[in-house]
C-alpha positions in Angstrom: 0.0 0.0 0.0 2.8 2.4 0.8 4.4 1.8 -2.6 1.2 2.7 -4.4 0.8 5.8 -2.3 4.4 6.8 -3.1 3.9 6.4 -6.8 0.7 8.5 -6.6 2.6 11.2 -4.7 5.3 11.2 -7.4 2.7 11.6 -10.1 0.9 14.3 -8.3 4.2 16.2 -7.6 5.1 16.1 -11.3 1.7 17.5 -12.2 2.0 20.1 -9.5 5.4 21.3 -10.7 4.1 21.5 -14.3 1.0 23.4 -13.3 3.0 25.9 -11.3 5.5 26.5 -14.1 2.7 27.0 -16.6 1.2 29.9 -14.6 2.1 33.4 -15.9 3.9 35.8 -13.8 2.0 39.0 -13.0 5.0 41.4 -13.4 7.9 40.7 -15.7 10.8 42.9 -16.8 8.4 45.5 -18.1 8.1 47.0 -14.6 11.9 47.2 -14.3 12.2 49.4 -17.4 9.5 51.9 -16.5 6.4 49.9 -17.3 3.3 49.9 -15.1 4.0 47.2 -12.5 1.0 48.0 -10.3 -1.8 46.9 -12.6 -4.4 44.4 -11.3 -6.3 42.0 -13.4 -8.5 39.1 -12.7 -7.8 35.5 -13.8 -10.0 34.4 -16.6 -10.6 31.3 -18.6 -7.8 28.8 -18.8 -5.7 30.8 -16.3 -8.4 30.6 -13.7 -8.9 26.9 -14.3 -5.1 26.2 -14.0 -5.1 28.2 -10.8 -7.8 26.1 -9.2 -6.2 22.9 -10.6 -3.0 23.9 -8.9 -4.9 24.3 -5.6 -6.5 20.9 -6.0 -3.1 19.3 -6.7 -1.5 20.9 -3.7 -4.3 19.7 -1.5 -4.1 16.2 -3.0 -0.3 16.2 -2.5 -0.7 17.1 1.2 -3.4 14.4 1.6 -1.3 11.7 0.0 1.7 12.7 2.1 -0.4 12.4 5.3 -1.8 9.0 4.1 1.8 7.8 3.7 2.6 8.8 7.2 -0.5 7.1 8.6 0.2 3.9 6.7 3.8 3.7 7.8 
């Protein structure tokens, strides 16, 4: 059982890393060279879905980690 949970955690961690890397940064180098770095915008469409998917993956990662501790 512990081996299966470990494999699930590895899979979730890879998906979590990918989803974090796919998210756009709010302020890039534009603010460094005089661009407006204080603009606020809401997440829409795919960006919002990816944000919620990342939260679900982080929660799942934590839950699987706790399950591994309980099974041990």
